[in-house]
C-alpha positions in Angstrom: -15.9 -6.7 5.7 -14.6 -10.1 6.3 -11.6 -10.7 8.5 -8.6 -12.1 7.0 -7.8 -15.7 7.2 -6.8 -16.9 10.6 -3.6 -18.4 9.3 -0.6 -15.8 8.9 1.3 -15.7 5.8 4.8 -17.1 6.3 3.5 -20.0 8.4 4.2 -23.7 7.6 0.7 -23.9 6.1 1.5 -20.9 3.7 4.7 -22.5 2.8 2.9 -25.8 1.8 0.3 -23.8 -0.1 1.2 -25.0 -3.4 2.0 -28.7 -2.5 -1.6 -29.9 -3.5 -0.6 -29.1 -7.1 2.6 -31.1 -7.3 2.6 -33.4 -10.2 4.9 -36.5 -11.0 7.9 -35.6 -13.2 6.5 -36.8 -16.7 3.2 -35.0 -16.1 4.9 -32.0 -15.0 7.0 -32.2 -18.3 3.9 -32.5 -20.4 2.2 -29.6 -18.7 5.4 -27.5 -19.0 5.6 -28.1 -22.9 1.8 -27.7 -23.2 2.2 -24.2 -21.4 5.0 -23.3 -23.7 2.8 -24.2 -26.9 -0.2 -22.2 -25.5 2.3 -19.4 -24.6 3.5 -19.3 -28.1 0.1 -19.4 -29.8 -1.2 -16.6 -27.6 1.6 -14.4 -28.3 1.2 -14.7 -32.0 -2.5 -14.0 -31.7 -1.8 -10.9 -29.6 0.5 -9.5 -32.1 -1.8 -10.1 -34.9 -4.5 -8.3 -33.1 -2.3 -5.4 -32.1 -1.3 -4.8 -35.7 -5.0 -3.3 -36.0 -3.7 -0.8 -33.2 -0.2 -0.4 -33.6 0.1 2.4 -31.0 -0.4 -0.5 -28.4 2.4 -2.5 -29.7 5.1 -0.6 -27.8 3.6 -0.9 -24.4 2.9 -4.6 -25.1 6.4 -5.4 -26.2 7.5 -3.3 -23.0 5.7 -5.4 -20.6 6.8 -8.6 -22.4 10.4 -7.5 -22.2 10.0 -6.7 -18.5 8.7 -10.0 -17.8 11.5 -11.7 -19.5 14.1 -9.7 -17.6 12.5 -10.0 -14.1 9.4 -11.3 -12.3 8.9 -11.1 -8.6 6.9 -14.4 -8.7 10.1 -16.2 -9.6 11.6 -15.6 -6.3 8.9 -17.1 -4.2 9.8 -15.7 -0.7 11.1 -12.3 -1.8 10.5 -9.4 0.6 8.0 -8.0 -1.9 5.8 -11.1 -1.9 6.1 -11.5 1.7 5.0 -7.9 2.3 2.0 -8.1 0.0 0.8 -11.4 1.9 1.1 -9.8 5.2 -0.7 -6.7 4.1 -3.8 -8.5 3.0 -4.0 -12.0 4.8 -3.9 -13.7 1.4 -2.1 -16.9 0.6 0.8 -17.5 -1.9 -1.4 -19.2 -4.5 -3.7 -16.2 -4.7 -1.0 -14.2 -6.2 -0.1 -16.7 -9.1 -2.0 -17.8 -12.1 -1.4 -17.6 -15.9 -2.2 -14.5 -18.2 -5.3 -13.8 -20.2 -4.4 -13.6 -24.0 -5.8 -10.5 -25.8 -7.9 -12.6 -28.0 -9.7 -14.1 -24.9 -9.8 -10.7 -23.1 -11.4 -9.0 -26.2 -14.0 -11.7 -26.7 -15.0 -11.6 -23.2 -15.2 -7.8 -22.9 -17.3 -7.5 -26.1 -19.8 -10.1 -24.7 -19.8 -8.0 -21.7 -20.6 -4.9 -23.7 -17.4 -3.1 -22.9 -16.4 -0.2 -25.5 -16.0 3.4 -25.8 -17.5 5.3 -22.8 -16.7 2.3 -20.5 -14.4 2.0 -17.6 -12.7 -1.4 -16.9 -11.0 -1.9 -13.6 -8.8 -5.1 -13.4 -8.3 -6.3 -9.9 -5.1 -8.2 -9.8 -4.0 -6.7 -13.1 -0.3 -8.1 -12.9 1.6 -6.8 -16.1 -1.4 -5.3 -17.6 -2.2 -7.7 -20.5 -5.9 -7.4 -20.0 -5.7 -3.5 -19.7 -4.4 -3.4 -23.3 -7.3 -5.2 -24.5 -9.5 -2.7 -22.7 -7.8 0.1 -24.6 -7.9 -2.0 -27.9 -11.8 -1.5 -27.5 -11.5 2.3 -26.7 -12.5 1.8 -23.1 -10.6 3.5 -20.1 -8.5 1.0 -18.3 -7.3 1.0 -14.7 -5.7 -1.8 -13.0 -4.8 -2.6 -9.3 -2.1 -4.8 -8.6 -0.8 -6.0 -5.1 2.8 -6.4 -5.9 4.4 -2.9 -6.0 7.3 -4.4 -8.0 5.0 -4.9 -11.0 3.6 -1.6 -10.8 7.0 0.2 -10.7 8.2 -1.6 -13.8 5.0 -1.8 -15.8 3.0 1.5 -15.1 5.5 3.8 -17.0 5.3 1.5 -20.1 1.3 1.8 -20.0 0.8 5.1 -19.1 1.5 6.7 -22.6 -1.4 5.0 -24.1 -3.9 6.0 -21.3 -3.7 2.9 -19.1 -3.2 3.5 -15.3 -1.9 0.9 -13.0 -1.5 1.3 -9.4 -0.4 -0.6 -6.4 -3.2 -1.7 -4.0 -5.3 -4.2 -2.2 -8.2 -5.2 -4.4 -10.5 -5.7 -1.3 -10.1 -2.0 -0.6 -10.3 -0.4 -4.1 -13.0 2.2 -4.9 -15.1 0.7 -7.6 -17.8 3.1 -7.8 -16.9 4.7 -11.1 -16.3 1.3 -12.9 -18.7 0.0 -15.5 -16.9 -3.2 -15.8 -14.7 -5.2 -13.2 -12.5 -8.0 -14.4 -10.9 -10.4 -11.8 -9.4 -13.7 -12.0 -11.7 -15.7 -9.5 -9.6 -19.0 -10.1 -7.1 -18.7 -7.4 -9.0 -17.0 -4.6 -9.8 -18.4 -1.3 -13.4 -18.1 -0.1 -12.4 -15.5 2.4 -10.9 -13.2 -0.2 -13.8 -13.7 -2.5 -16.2 -12.8 0.3 -14.3 -9.4 1.0 -14.4 -8.9 -2.7 -18.1 -9.2 -3.0 -18.6 -6.9 -0.1 -16.6 -4.2 -2.0 -18.5 -5.1 -5.3 -21.7 -4.2 -3.5 -20.6 -0.5 -3.5 -20.8 -0.5 -7.2 -23.5 1.2 -9.3 -26.4 -1.1 -10.4 -25.9 -2.5 -13.9 -22.0 -2.6 -13.3 -20.7 -5.8 -15.0 -18.3 -8.3 -13.7 -16.2 -10.8 -15.5 -14.7 -13.7 -13.6 -12.7 -16.7 -14.6 -13.5 -20.3 -13.8 -16.2 -19.7 -11.3 -19.2 -17.4 -11.0 -19.9 -14.9 -8.3 -22.3 -16.9 -5.9 -23.9 -14.0 -4.1 -27.4 -12.6 -4.3 -27.7 -9.6 -6.4 -25.0 -10.7 -9.0 -27.2 -11.9 -12.0 -25.3 -14.3 -14.3 -25.6 -13.1 -17.9 -23.6 -15.8 -19.7 -20.6 -18.0 -19.4 -18.4 -18.9 -22.3 -15.3 -21.5 -22.7 -12.2 -19.4 -23.6 -8.6 -19.9 -24.0 -5.9 -19.0 -21.4 -2.2 -19.4 -21.1 -2.9 -22.7 -19.0 -5.8 -24.2 -21.2 -9.5 -23.6 -21.6 -11.5 -22.1 -18.7 -15.2 -20.7 -18.5 -15.6 -17.0 -18.3 -18.5 -15.8 -16.3 -20.4 -12.6 -17.0 -22.5 -11.0 -14.3 -24.5 -7.8 -13.8 -24.9 -6.2 -10.4 -28.7 -5.9 -9.6 -28.9 -5.2 -5.9 -32.1 -6.6 -4.3 -32.5 -8.9 -7.3 -31.7 -12.8 -7.3 -29.2 -14.6 -9.2 -31.0 -16.7 -11.8 -29.4 -19.7 -13.7 -26.8 -18.5 -16.1 -27.4 -18.5 -20.0 -24.8 -20.2 -22.1 -23.1 -18.8 -25.2 -25.9 -19.9 -27.5 -28.5 -18.1 -25.4 -30.1 -21.2 -23.7 -30.4 -21.7 -19.9 -28.0 -23.6 -18.0 -29.5 -26.1 -15.5 
């Protein structure tokens, strides 16, 4: 397994980890309102989809209310965040990204063949929105989240509908029983990605991986397709791979079935 990055969390480099994303005031204002609009749209589509499976509405509203009341991400240097960073060697920006709406997760999972009899593992599950989408399709849903505060608050709300959420480091998670693995590749550093890929190689051949923004660029992970999909921050590509140890990684196919150059 790859060693953690040389820089220790809590150093000046870590404190400035998000400085590259600073925007001028008016641009930041536009981004803020755009995010609010997308948040409203995705919440409405979530609720409409959950009307088809009303038993999932209660945990959904539960995690939404918990998010409104308290989020560990709002206090950037809380003990919980510092503890998590020190335990894994990750950087602060790797813990923060937007959420995946239910409609996006459902479309991605259906294209990846997730359904009854499948077992999805979400690495970096946050509040568990993606896990609810997996249960909507009848699959087993298991989430791993680094911040224990999320797990303590969210897990009791998700457990009644068969969703498990546990505290843990994604790079040390046992994935041998997974048929599908979802991870937001967007914010991860090359070091963290390398450690995850080593863990992915312990999966059964045929396991499918769904990543956001970037594909898995390692031998043995065949890219099946990629699709533009909506997230709470805008549109991003979602990549679907199949683990084929010993095989190569040919060019991905696009949503229409053609080959991407």
